[in-house]
C-alpha positions as CSV (number, residue, x, y, z in Angstrom):
1,M,0.1,-0.2,0.0
2,P,1.0,3.4,-0.3
3,E,3.0,5.2,2.5
4,K,2.7,8.8,4.2
5,L,5.3,11.2,2.9
6,T,7.3,12.5,6.4
7,A,8.6,15.6,7.0
8,E,11.8,13.8,8.1
9,E,12.4,12.2,4.5
10,V,12.1,15.8,2.8
11,N,14.1,17.3,5.3
12,S,17.2,14.7,5.3
13,K,16.6,14.7,1.7
14,T,15.4,11.1,1.2
15,D,14.3,9.7,-2.0
16,P,11.0,8.1,-0.6
17,S,10.2,5.9,-3.9
18,V,13.6,4.0,-2.7
19,S,13.7,4.7,1.0
20,K,10.3,2.8,1.6
21,Q,11.0,0.1,-0.8
22,W,14.5,-1.1,0.7
23,D,14.0,-4.7,1.9
24,T,14.6,-4.7,5.7
25,S,12.5,-7.8,6.8
26,T,13.3,-10.7,4.1
27,P,16.1,-13.6,5.3
28,R,19.2,-12.3,3.8
29,E,19.5,-16.2,2.6
30,T,15.8,-15.7,0.7
31,Q,16.6,-12.9,-0.7
32,V,20.4,-13.9,-2.7
33,D,17.8,-17.5,-3.8
34,E,15.6,-15.1,-5.6
35,F,18.2,-13.1,-7.2
36,F,19.8,-16.1,-8.5
37,K,16.7,-17.7,-9.5
38,F,15.5,-14.4,-11.3
39,A,18.8,-14.1,-12.9
40,D,18.8,-17.4,-14.0
41,S,15.7,-16.8,-15.7
42,M,16.6,-14.1,-18.0
43,K,19.4,-15.9,-20.0
44,V,19.6,-12.9,-21.3
45,G,21.2,-9.8,-20.5
46,L,22.2,-5.9,-21.5
47,L,26.0,-5.8,-21.2
48,T,27.4,-2.8,-20.7
49,T,31.1,-1.6,-21.2
50,M,33.2,1.7,-21.5
51,R,34.3,3.3,-24.7
52,E,37.3,6.1,-25.0
53,G,35.9,8.9,-26.1
54,V,32.2,8.0,-26.3
55,G,31.1,6.7,-22.9
56,P,28.6,3.4,-21.9
57,V,28.0,1.4,-24.9
58,S,25.9,-1.5,-23.9
59,R,24.7,-5.2,-26.2
60,S,22.9,-8.0,-25.6
61,M,24.5,-11.2,-24.2
62,A,23.6,-14.3,-24.0
63,I,24.6,-15.8,-20.3
64,A,27.1,-18.9,-20.9
65,K,26.6,-19.3,-17.4
66,R,25.8,-18.0,-13.8
67,D,28.9,-19.2,-11.4
68,G,27.7,-17.9,-8.0
69,P,27.7,-14.0,-7.9
70,D,29.8,-13.9,-11.4
71,F,28.5,-14.1,-15.0
72,L,30.5,-15.7,-17.9
73,F,29.8,-15.0,-21.9
74,F,31.2,-16.0,-25.0
75,A,32.4,-13.0,-27.3
76,N,33.7,-12.8,-30.2
77,N,38.0,-11.2,-29.4
78,H,37.2,-9.2,-32.9
79,S,34.8,-7.5,-31.3
80,D,35.0,-3.9,-29.8
81,K,33.7,-5.0,-26.8
82,F,37.1,-6.2,-26.2
83,A,39.1,-2.7,-26.9
84,D,36.7,-1.0,-24.2
85,L,37.8,-3.9,-22.0
86,K,41.4,-2.7,-22.3
87,N,40.3,0.7,-21.6
88,S,38.4,-0.1,-18.4
89,S,37.5,-3.2,-16.6
90,T,34.3,-1.9,-14.9
91,V,31.1,-2.8,-16.7
92,Q,27.2,-3.2,-16.1
93,L,25.0,-6.1,-16.3
94,T,21.7,-5.5,-16.2
95,F,17.9,-7.5,-16.3
96,Q,14.2,-6.7,-16.6
97,N,11.9,-8.8,-16.6
98,S,9.2,-6.7,-18.8
99,S,6.1,-8.7,-17.7
100,S,7.1,-8.5,-13.7
101,Q,8.8,-5.7,-14.4
102,D,11.6,-7.2,-12.1
103,W,15.1,-6.0,-12.4
104,A,18.4,-6.0,-11.8
105,S,22.0,-4.2,-12.1
106,I,25.0,-5.9,-11.5
107,T,27.9,-3.4,-11.5
108,G,31.8,-5.0,-11.6
109,T,35.1,-5.9,-13.2
110,A,35.6,-8.0,-16.8
111,S,38.1,-10.5,-17.7
112,S,38.6,-11.8,-21.0
113,S,40.7,-15.2,-22.0
114,S,40.7,-17.2,-24.7
115,S,42.2,-20.3,-23.2
116,D,40.1,-20.8,-20.0
117,P,39.6,-24.2,-19.9
118,R,35.7,-23.6,-19.1
119,I,35.5,-22.4,-23.1
120,K,35.5,-26.0,-23.8
121,E,33.3,-27.2,-20.9
122,L,30.4,-24.8,-22.0
123,F,31.0,-24.2,-25.7
124,G,28.2,-25.2,-27.7
125,K,26.1,-24.6,-31.0
126,S,23.9,-22.0,-29.3
127,A,27.2,-19.7,-29.2
128,A,28.6,-21.5,-32.4
129,I,25.8,-20.0,-34.4
130,W,27.3,-16.2,-34.0
131,Y,30.6,-16.8,-35.5
132,G,30.6,-18.9,-38.8
133,D,32.7,-21.6,-40.1
134,L,35.4,-20.2,-42.9
135,G,36.2,-24.0,-43.7
136,D,39.8,-23.3,-43.1
137,G,39.9,-26.0,-40.0
138,V,40.8,-22.9,-37.7
139,H,38.3,-20.5,-37.7
140,N,35.5,-23.1,-37.5
141,A,33.2,-21.9,-34.7
142,T,34.0,-24.8,-32.5
143,A,35.7,-24.6,-29.1
144,D,39.3,-24.2,-30.4
145,D,38.7,-21.3,-33.0
146,P,41.0,-18.7,-31.7
147,R,38.3,-15.8,-32.0
148,V,36.4,-17.1,-29.3
149,S,36.5,-15.8,-26.0
150,L,35.1,-15.9,-22.4
151,I,34.1,-12.7,-20.4
152,E,33.9,-13.1,-16.7
153,L,32.2,-10.6,-14.7
154,K,32.8,-10.1,-11.1
155,P,30.2,-8.1,-9.2
156,T,31.2,-5.6,-6.8
157,Y,27.9,-4.3,-6.4
158,I,24.3,-5.3,-7.1
159,T,20.8,-4.3,-6.6
160,H,17.7,-6.5,-7.4
161,W,14.2,-5.2,-7.4
162,K,11.5,-7.5,-7.2
163,S,7.9,-6.5,-7.4
164,T,5.3,-7.0,-4.9
165,V,2.0,-6.4,-6.5
166,G,1.6,-7.8,-10.2
167,S,0.7,-5.3,-13.2
168,V,-2.9,-5.1,-12.0
169,G,-1.8,-4.3,-8.4
170,F,0.4,-1.7,-9.4
171,M,-2.2,0.3,-11.5
172,K,-4.2,0.1,-8.1
173,E,-1.2,1.0,-5.9
174,A,-0.2,4.4,-8.4
175,A,-4.4,5.7,-8.5
176,V,-4.2,5.6,-4.4
177,A,-1.0,7.2,-4.3
178,A,-2.1,9.5,-7.0
179,A,-5.2,10.2,-5.5
180,T,-4.0,10.2,-1.9
181,G,-0.3,12.1,-2.3
182,E,1.3,9.3,-0.8
183,V,4.5,7.4,-2.3
184,A,3.2,3.8,-4.3
185,V,5.2,1.1,-3.2
186,T,5.3,-1.4,-5.6
187,G,7.9,-3.9,-4.6
188,L,11.2,-4.6,-2.4
189,N,14.9,-2.8,-3.4
190,R,17.7,-5.1,-2.1
191,R,21.4,-5.1,-2.5
192,F,24.7,-6.7,-2.2
193,E,27.7,-5.4,-1.3
194,G,31.7,-5.9,-1.2
195,K,31.5,-8.0,2.0
196,D,28.1,-9.6,0.8
197,I,29.2,-10.3,-2.7
198,E,32.5,-13.0,-1.5
199,A,30.9,-14.6,0.8
200,L,28.5,-15.8,-2.2
201,R,31.4,-16.7,-3.9
202,K,33.3,-18.5,-0.9
203,S,29.8,-20.3,-0.5
């Protein structure tokens, strides 16, 4: 339900649409499980790199594997994103479910390798279709193709927003908030930072 705006929130320069949705009651273990389930359900995310002289550049990327809080992607090392990563290893990965409006933003550092043993473990037909086979026995869209690299994103900060009202409930919440001057509360905002993420990686 919508909540009243307080003078304290205004005086402290607090954004009530954010502060009123921070999840302080759900057990941390449940928050982690729900974030992992959400990320795994999305399959594809928007990976943003920093391009020199341009700024943030994003592209859709299929997730090759989630390893705890870390994410792996296959990419053609002839692509511009590798020059971006040499310029800055800081990247962002975002997911959004257009049906539920749930979303996640993952900021971290990325590294790449064309010799990572996990390439042979994970590379398959779903990745091969993006490379093409030159027919020279080398550039053959297999795990041995020298163009194939694995990008690994290690998060340093994760935000996950989980809807609690559904699409119909969102409309009702918005209508009540508009009529009463209260602040709409439509979901739960969660975040994981340094120590949280390290603990997930170790477990």
